[in-house]
Every structure is written in structure tokens, then in C-alpha cells.
C-alpha positions as CSV (number, residue, x, y, z in Angstrom):
1,X,12.1,17.7,-19.8
2,X,14.9,19.7,-18.3
3,X,17.4,17.7,-20.4
4,X,15.3,18.4,-23.5
5,X,15.4,22.1,-23.0
6,X,19.1,22.3,-22.2
7,X,19.7,20.2,-25.3
8,X,17.6,22.5,-27.5
9,X,19.4,25.5,-26.0
10,X,22.8,24.1,-26.9
11,X,21.7,23.1,-30.3
12,X,20.3,26.5,-30.9
13,X,23.5,28.1,-29.8
14,X,25.6,25.9,-32.1
15,X,23.2,26.5,-35.0
16,X,23.3,30.2,-34.6
17,X,27.1,30.3,-34.7
18,X,27.2,28.0,-37.7
19,X,24.8,30.1,-39.6
20,X,26.1,33.5,-38.5
21,X,29.8,32.9,-38.4
22,X,30.4,33.7,-42.1
23,X,28.3,36.9,-41.7
24,X,30.2,37.9,-38.6
25,X,33.6,37.2,-40.2
26,X,32.7,39.2,-43.3
27,X,30.7,41.9,-41.7
28,X,33.2,44.7,-42.7
29,X,32.7,44.1,-46.4
30,X,29.3,42.4,-46.7
31,X,26.6,44.4,-48.5
32,X,23.4,45.4,-46.7
33,X,21.4,43.0,-48.8
34,X,23.6,40.1,-47.7
35,X,23.1,41.0,-44.1
36,X,19.4,41.0,-44.5
37,X,19.4,37.7,-46.2
38,X,21.5,36.2,-43.4
39,X,19.1,37.6,-40.8
40,X,16.1,36.3,-42.7
41,X,17.7,32.8,-42.8
42,X,18.3,33.0,-39.1
43,X,14.7,34.0,-38.5
44,X,13.4,31.1,-40.5
45,X,15.6,28.6,-38.7
46,X,14.7,29.9,-35.3
47,X,11.0,29.9,-36.1
48,X,11.2,26.3,-37.3
49,X,12.6,25.3,-34.0
50,X,9.8,27.1,-32.2
51,X,7.2,25.3,-34.3
52,X,8.8,22.0,-33.5
53,X,8.8,22.8,-29.8
54,X,5.1,23.8,-30.1
55,X,4.2,20.5,-32.0
56,X,5.9,18.4,-29.3
57,X,4.2,20.2,-26.4
58,X,7.5,21.6,-25.0
59,X,5.9,25.1,-25.2
60,X,2.3,26.2,-25.5
61,X,0.6,28.5,-28.0
62,X,1.0,31.6,-25.9
63,X,4.7,31.0,-25.3
64,X,5.2,30.3,-29.0
65,X,3.5,33.6,-29.9
66,X,5.6,35.6,-27.4
67,X,8.9,34.2,-28.6
68,X,7.9,34.6,-32.2
69,X,7.0,38.3,-31.6
70,X,10.4,38.9,-29.9
71,X,12.2,37.3,-32.9
72,X,10.3,39.5,-35.3
73,X,11.1,42.6,-33.4
74,X,14.8,41.7,-33.4
75,X,14.7,41.0,-37.1
76,X,13.1,44.4,-37.9
77,X,15.6,46.2,-35.7
78,X,18.5,44.4,-37.4
79,X,17.2,45.1,-40.9
80,X,16.7,48.8,-40.0
81,X,20.3,49.0,-38.8
82,X,21.6,47.1,-41.9
83,X,20.4,50.0,-44.1
84,X,22.7,52.4,-42.2
85,X,26.4,52.8,-42.1
86,X,26.9,50.6,-39.1
87,X,30.3,49.6,-38.0
88,X,31.9,46.2,-38.0
89,X,31.9,45.9,-34.2
90,X,28.2,46.9,-33.8
91,X,27.0,44.3,-36.3
92,X,29.1,41.6,-34.8
93,X,27.8,42.5,-31.3
94,X,24.1,42.2,-32.4
95,X,24.6,38.8,-33.9
96,X,26.5,37.4,-31.0
97,X,23.9,38.9,-28.7
98,X,21.2,37.1,-30.5
99,X,23.2,33.8,-30.3
100,X,23.5,34.1,-26.6
101,X,20.1,35.6,-25.7
102,X,17.9,33.0,-27.5
103,X,19.1,29.9,-25.6
104,X,19.1,31.8,-22.3
105,X,15.6,33.1,-23.0
106,X,14.3,29.6,-23.8
107,X,15.8,28.2,-20.6
108,X,14.5,31.1,-18.6
109,X,11.0,30.7,-20.0
110,X,11.0,27.0,-19.1
111,X,12.1,27.7,-15.5
112,X,9.4,30.4,-15.2
113,X,6.7,28.3,-16.6
114,X,6.7,26.0,-13.5
115,X,7.4,22.8,-15.5
116,X,10.8,22.5,-13.9
117,X,9.2,22.4,-10.4
118,X,6.8,19.8,-11.7
119,X,9.7,17.7,-12.9
120,X,11.5,17.9,-9.6
121,X,8.4,16.8,-7.8
122,X,7.9,13.9,-10.2
123,X,11.5,12.7,-9.5
124,X,10.9,12.8,-5.7
125,X,7.7,10.8,-6.2
126,X,9.6,8.2,-8.2
127,X,12.3,8.1,-5.4
128,X,9.5,7.6,-2.8
129,X,8.0,4.7,-4.8
130,X,11.4,3.0,-4.7
131,X,11.6,3.4,-0.9
132,X,14.3,6.1,-1.0
133,X,12.5,8.7,1.2
134,X,12.4,8.6,5.0
135,X,9.2,9.4,7.1
136,X,10.1,13.1,7.4
137,X,10.8,13.3,3.7
138,X,7.5,11.6,2.9
139,X,5.5,14.1,4.9
140,X,7.4,17.0,3.2
141,X,6.7,15.5,-0.2
142,X,3.0,15.2,0.5
143,X,3.0,18.9,1.5
144,X,4.8,19.9,-1.6
145,X,2.3,17.9,-3.7
146,X,-0.6,19.6,-1.9
147,X,1.0,23.0,-2.8
148,X,1.5,21.9,-6.4
149,X,-2.1,20.8,-6.9
150,X,-3.3,24.1,-5.4
151,X,-1.2,26.1,-7.8
152,X,-2.1,23.8,-10.7
153,X,-5.8,22.9,-10.3
154,X,-6.0,21.3,-13.8
155,X,-3.2,18.7,-13.0
156,X,-5.6,15.9,-12.2
157,X,-2.9,13.2,-12.3
158,X,-0.9,14.9,-9.5
159,X,-4.1,15.3,-7.5
160,X,-4.9,11.6,-7.9
161,X,-1.4,10.7,-6.7
162,X,-2.0,13.1,-3.7
163,X,-5.2,11.3,-2.9
164,X,-3.4,7.9,-2.8
165,X,-0.7,9.3,-0.5
166,X,-3.3,10.9,1.8
167,X,-5.1,7.5,1.9
168,X,-2.0,5.6,2.8
169,X,-1.0,8.2,5.5
170,X,-4.4,7.8,7.2
171,X,-5.8,11.3,6.2
172,X,-9.1,9.8,5.0
173,X,-11.1,13.1,4.7
174,X,-8.3,14.6,2.7
175,X,-8.2,11.5,0.4
176,X,-11.9,11.7,-0.1
177,X,-11.7,15.4,-1.1
178,X,-8.9,14.8,-3.5
179,X,-10.5,11.8,-5.2
180,X,-13.8,13.6,-5.4
181,X,-12.2,16.6,-7.1
182,X,-10.8,14.3,-9.8
183,X,-14.0,12.2,-10.2
184,X,-16.1,15.4,-10.7
185,X,-13.9,16.4,-13.6
186,X,-13.4,12.9,-15.0
187,X,-16.8,11.2,-14.6
188,X,-15.9,8.3,-16.9
189,X,-12.7,7.4,-14.9
190,X,-13.9,4.2,-13.3
191,X,-10.8,3.6,-11.2
192,X,-11.1,7.1,-9.7
193,X,-14.7,6.4,-8.6
194,X,-13.7,3.0,-7.2
195,X,-10.9,4.6,-5.2
196,X,-13.3,7.3,-4.0
197,X,-15.8,4.7,-3.0
198,X,-13.1,2.9,-0.9
199,X,-12.1,6.2,0.8
200,X,-15.7,7.0,1.6
201,X,-16.2,3.5,2.9
202,X,-13.2,3.7,5.3
203,X,-14.1,7.3,6.4
204,X,-17.5,6.0,7.4
205,X,-15.7,3.3,9.6
206,X,-15.9,0.5,7.1
207,X,-19.6,1.0,6.5
208,X,-21.3,0.7,3.1
209,X,-23.1,4.0,2.7
210,X,-25.5,5.0,-0.1
211,X,-22.7,7.0,-1.7
212,X,-20.4,4.0,-1.7
213,X,-23.1,1.9,-3.4
214,X,-23.7,4.5,-6.0
215,X,-20.0,5.0,-6.8
216,X,-19.4,1.3,-7.0
217,X,-22.3,0.9,-9.4
218,X,-21.0,3.7,-11.6
219,X,-17.5,2.3,-11.6
220,X,-18.7,-1.2,-12.6
221,X,-20.9,0.1,-15.3
222,X,-17.8,1.5,-17.0
223,X,-15.3,-1.1,-16.0
224,X,-17.0,-4.4,-15.0
225,X,-13.8,-6.0,-13.8
226,X,-12.5,-3.2,-11.6
227,X,-11.0,-5.1,-8.6
228,X,-11.6,-2.3,-6.0
229,X,-15.2,-1.9,-7.0
230,X,-15.8,-5.6,-7.1
231,X,-14.4,-5.9,-3.5
232,X,-16.7,-3.2,-2.3
233,X,-19.7,-4.7,-4.1
234,X,-19.0,-8.0,-2.4
235,X,-19.0,-6.3,1.0
236,X,-22.3,-4.5,0.2
237,X,-23.8,-7.8,-0.9
238,X,-22.6,-9.5,2.2
239,X,-24.1,-6.8,4.4
240,X,-27.4,-7.4,2.5
241,X,-27.1,-11.1,3.3
242,X,-26.9,-11.9,-0.4
243,X,-24.0,-14.3,0.3
244,X,-24.0,-15.8,-3.2
245,X,-23.6,-12.4,-4.9
246,X,-20.9,-11.5,-2.4
247,X,-19.0,-14.7,-3.1
248,X,-19.3,-14.1,-6.9
249,X,-18.1,-10.5,-6.7
250,X,-15.1,-11.6,-4.6
251,X,-14.3,-14.5,-6.9
252,X,-14.2,-12.1,-9.9
253,X,-11.9,-9.8,-8.1
254,X,-9.7,-12.7,-6.9
255,X,-9.3,-14.1,-10.5
256,X,-7.4,-10.9,-11.5
257,X,-4.8,-11.2,-8.7
258,X,-1.7,-13.3,-8.2
259,X,-2.5,-16.2,-5.9
260,X,0.5,-15.4,-3.7
261,X,-0.4,-11.7,-3.1
262,X,-1.7,-10.4,0.2
263,X,-4.7,-8.9,-1.6
264,X,-5.6,-12.4,-3.0
265,X,-5.3,-13.9,0.4
266,X,-7.7,-11.3,1.9
267,X,-10.2,-11.9,-0.9
268,X,-9.9,-15.7,-0.5
269,X,-10.8,-15.2,3.1
270,X,-13.9,-13.3,2.1
271,X,-14.9,-15.9,-0.4
272,X,-14.6,-18.6,2.3
273,X,-16.6,-16.4,4.7
274,X,-19.4,-16.1,2.1
275,X,-19.3,-19.9,1.5
276,X,-19.7,-20.5,5.2
277,X,-22.6,-18.1,5.4
278,X,-24.2,-19.8,2.5
279,X,-23.9,-23.2,4.2
280,X,-25.3,-21.9,7.4
281,X,-28.2,-20.4,5.7
282,X,-28.9,-23.6,3.7
283,X,-28.8,-21.6,0.5
284,X,-27.4,-24.4,-1.7
285,X,-23.6,-24.3,-1.2
286,X,-22.1,-27.5,-2.3
287,X,-20.2,-29.8,0.0
288,X,-16.8,-29.3,-1.6
289,X,-17.2,-25.5,-1.5
290,X,-18.2,-25.6,2.2
291,X,-15.2,-27.8,3.0
292,X,-12.9,-25.3,1.1
293,X,-14.5,-22.5,3.0
294,X,-14.0,-24.1,6.4
295,X,-10.3,-24.9,5.6
296,X,-9.7,-21.3,4.3
297,X,-11.5,-19.9,7.3
298,X,-9.1,-21.7,9.7
299,X,-6.1,-20.0,8.0
300,X,-5.1,-16.4,8.4
301,X,-4.5,-14.3,11.5
302,X,-7.4,-13.5,13.8
303,X,-7.3,-11.2,16.9
304,X,-10.3,-11.2,19.3
305,X,-10.7,-8.1,21.4
306,X,-13.1,-7.4,24.2
307,X,-13.9,-3.6,24.3
308,X,-15.6,-1.7,27.1
309,X,-16.0,1.9,28.4
310,X,-14.6,3.1,31.7
311,X,-17.2,3.9,34.3
312,X,-16.6,7.7,34.1
313,X,-16.8,7.8,30.3
314,X,-20.3,8.7,29.0
315,X,-21.6,9.1,25.5
316,X,-24.7,8.9,23.4
317,X,-25.6,5.3,22.3
318,X,-25.1,6.2,18.7
319,X,-21.6,7.6,19.1
320,X,-19.1,5.8,16.8
321,X,-16.5,3.5,18.3
322,X,-13.6,2.4,16.1
323,X,-11.6,-0.7,17.0
324,X,-8.5,-1.4,14.8
325,X,-5.1,-2.9,14.6
326,X,-2.2,-0.9,13.0
327,X,1.5,-1.4,12.5
328,X,4.2,0.8,14.2
329,X,5.3,2.1,10.8
330,X,2.0,3.6,9.6
331,X,-1.2,5.0,11.2
332,X,-3.3,3.3,8.5
333,X,-5.3,0.5,10.1
334,X,-4.6,-3.0,8.9
335,X,-8.0,-4.2,10.1
336,X,-10.9,-2.1,11.5
337,X,-14.4,-2.6,13.0
338,X,-16.9,0.2,13.5
339,X,-19.3,-0.1,16.5
340,X,-21.5,2.2,18.5
341,X,-21.2,3.1,22.2
342,X,-24.5,1.5,22.9
343,X,-23.1,-1.9,21.9
344,X,-20.3,-1.9,24.5
345,X,-19.1,-3.9,26.2
346,X,-18.7,-6.4,23.4
347,X,-16.1,-8.6,21.6
348,X,-14.9,-7.8,18.1
349,X,-12.9,-10.0,15.6
350,X,-10.1,-8.4,13.6
351,X,-9.1,-10.6,10.6
352,X,-8.3,-10.5,6.9
353,X,-11.9,-9.7,6.0
354,X,-11.5,-6.4,8.0
355,X,-8.5,-5.2,6.0
356,X,-8.8,-1.6,4.7
357,X,-6.6,-1.9,1.6
358,X,-5.5,-4.7,-0.6
359,X,-2.0,-5.8,0.2
360,X,-2.1,-4.3,3.7
361,X,-3.5,-6.6,6.3
362,X,-2.6,-8.5,9.5
363,X,-0.9,-11.1,7.4
364,X,1.8,-8.5,6.4
365,X,3.2,-7.8,9.8
366,X,4.5,-9.6,12.9
367,X,3.3,-7.2,15.6
368,X,0.5,-4.7,15.9
369,X,-0.9,-1.9,18.1
370,X,-4.6,-2.3,19.1
371,X,-6.7,0.8,19.5
372,X,-10.3,1.3,20.6
373,X,-11.5,4.9,20.3
374,X,-14.8,6.6,21.2
375,X,-15.1,9.2,18.5
376,X,-17.3,11.9,20.1
377,X,-16.9,14.1,17.0
378,X,-17.9,11.2,14.7
379,X,-14.7,11.5,12.7
380,X,-12.6,8.5,11.8
381,X,-9.5,10.5,12.6
382,X,-8.5,11.1,16.3
383,X,-9.5,14.5,17.6
384,X,-9.2,16.3,20.9
385,X,-12.0,15.2,23.3
386,X,-12.2,11.6,22.0
387,X,-11.6,8.8,24.5
388,X,-9.2,5.9,23.7
389,X,-7.7,2.7,25.0
390,X,-4.8,0.9,23.5
391,X,-2.5,-2.2,23.7
392,X,0.8,-0.7,22.6
393,X,2.6,-3.8,21.3
394,X,1.0,-7.1,20.6
395,X,3.4,-9.6,19.0
396,X,2.1,-12.2,16.6
397,X,2.7,-15.0,19.1
398,X,0.0,-13.6,21.3
399,X,-2.7,-13.0,18.6
400,X,-4.5,-16.2,19.5
401,X,-5.0,-15.0,23.1
402,X,-8.2,-13.0,24.0
403,X,-7.3,-9.3,24.4
404,X,-9.1,-6.7,26.5
405,X,-9.2,-2.9,25.9
406,X,-10.8,-0.4,28.3
407,X,-11.5,3.0,26.8
408,X,-10.4,5.3,29.7
409,X,-8.0,8.0,28.3
410,X,-9.1,11.3,26.9
411,X,-7.2,12.7,23.9
């Protein structure tokens, strides 16, 4: 957009001089009527340019009316002067002034409108997607995007991008708020509701809440093949022990992905898990499907972790406990399990079925940090007063070994 405005400004400058040069050169001898005709021609040319800019969306209606009014005032002033005995220098100065002011006014209006800042932010986001921004730059970019959406509340596209960035950075409550803002204003946007459902699911510690079920249902009603919604529908069905429905949801989601993608591998593990549950429940899973499920279940990374509370740590039985694995590069969990303090001590299994986001799972890294956190405030994000235990670095070669975490450190 910047290049467009600069180009329009230069074209306007050239056009003005082409149209006005004969009038400037002959100003000393031209009659008053000729001057008015030249100014009228200039006005029509400039108004046509403004109408074209309005039609393409480069300026809005209010900007069009403001610039048109300025042009009309300039024309009236010039016509009034043309009826008087004006000197050669004054007429030439007016015309040259118009030639210079119009492009500068157009450029100034664009810069003041805020569109230039939006363009700069868009360029930074594109650079971020290409991996050209470091961690500090990513944080600064997210802050700039937050400021932009606050100043431009109707820019839902930017707010949706902000929600995705907050989700990836581990700010789950922030992501939920941003997704919810867009969903409330675009109730038919199935993908937004599916992403909101996913954010709510993870904020609740990978628990299918009533809101998650409602959002998934609404998303699938509009877009039956939405992959995110299908994945969550499968999880909900599995929790309800409707293993056949879980398998079918996950198969539908899997059919839309490249077989070599990490997301496809995670869904395939889910399908295998549902097939095994069907076989164990005697619900009619065929022999071939069971064999495939067992084979698939034997593949993929698995980490078993025994979690316990230190003797001096006390909490209500219903206090949430989050056990998760994450990479050193991002605070976003690669696999997570939600428990309650009353269930400890216990052993949990972190595998592909516990992945938080498609394409980000244990299979994508070669080492992890294990965290078990007693969330006294009930929030998925760490907060002062919580208790935590960690295994700082666990290389892939040791994932097959039983791991033990004792929650004994206060944050």
C-alpha cells in the first residue's frame, strides 16, 4: 500500500505539471477565462483520481470528502484571483503550490490514517512466519500486535493472528480472550470457533468442558470437515467411551492430512488407541483393525512419569496438577496430562495422544523438559504460590526409562 500511495503521488505530480505547464508558461498573456478553464480541467482530473482511490479502497468516504472540499476551496480561490489583475509571479506560484501540495497532502493523509503502521506490522509478521525474527523480536512483535488490535478493535484478522501467537507462546487465557472476541463478532466463522474450542480445552488442562463441546458442535454444523473440531470431537467421544465415534472422527480428520505430517501421526495414534479400546470392550472391532491398532500403538514416543507431592506440600484434593513435557525452545507443552492432587502419587503416560497442537508433539523433538506443577490458583499458567517439580533435560535416548518427579519447590 505504501508503494501505491507513493506511485499515485508521483503520477499526480507529473500530471499536474503536464496539464499546468502551458498555463504557467503563458500566464503573463493568458486571459482570465483561459485561466479558469485550465483550473477547471485540473479540478476534474484531480477529482477523478480521488474517485478512483475511493473505488479501490485506498481512501474511505470521509477522506474523499475532505480532500474534495479542499480542492473546491482552492479552485474558488483561484477563480476569484483570476478575475483580478494578478501578476505573472503570483499566478505561477499558486499553480506550482497546488502541484506540490496535492501529492504531499495525499502522502500525509495516508501516514496519519494508521495504514502505514498496519503495513509495517504485516511485513514483520510475514518475516516472523519465515523464521527471520529472534525470540526477543517475537515477543516485541506480539506486544505491537496487541497494541494494534487495541487501537483498531474492528480489525478481526489481526486479532485472530494475535490469538494464534498467544496460543503458540503459551498464553492460553490471552488466546481464549482473543479468539472469543473474534467468534462473538463472526458467529459463522467455523475455524475461529474450532480454534477457540481448542484453546479452552488446553486452558482447562486438556479437559473437554461443556463449552468445548458446544463450540465443536457449532463449528461442525457449519464446516463438517473442520480438522481441529473433528479432533476435539474425537477426544470428547473417547472420554464418553464411545470409541467407535472417536475412531470415526479421528479418521475423518486424518483423511485431510498428508500421511507424513506430524499431525497425521498424532491422529493415527489416536485412531489406534480407539481401535484397541474397541477390541478390549468387545465392541466389534475386526481382527485386521485390531492388528493395525496394536502395531500403531507400539510406534511413537512414550514417556512414563511417576508424580508425587513432597511431605510438606499440602493442598485440597481437587487442586489441579499439570504434568507435561515441553521443548527448550518454547513454553508450549508438547504433551500434557491434567490430574488432581488427590490422585497423587500416580504414574502418567505422555505420548502422541496427549499433544496439544497438531504438528507439535514429542515426535518433533529429541529432548524435553518434564514439569509437574500443583496449580493452587487453578490456572494452567504458572503463578506465584504454585508448587513444582522438574526434570530439566531428558534426552530421547532415556524416554523409555521410568521417570520420577517430586513436587517440592514453591514458585
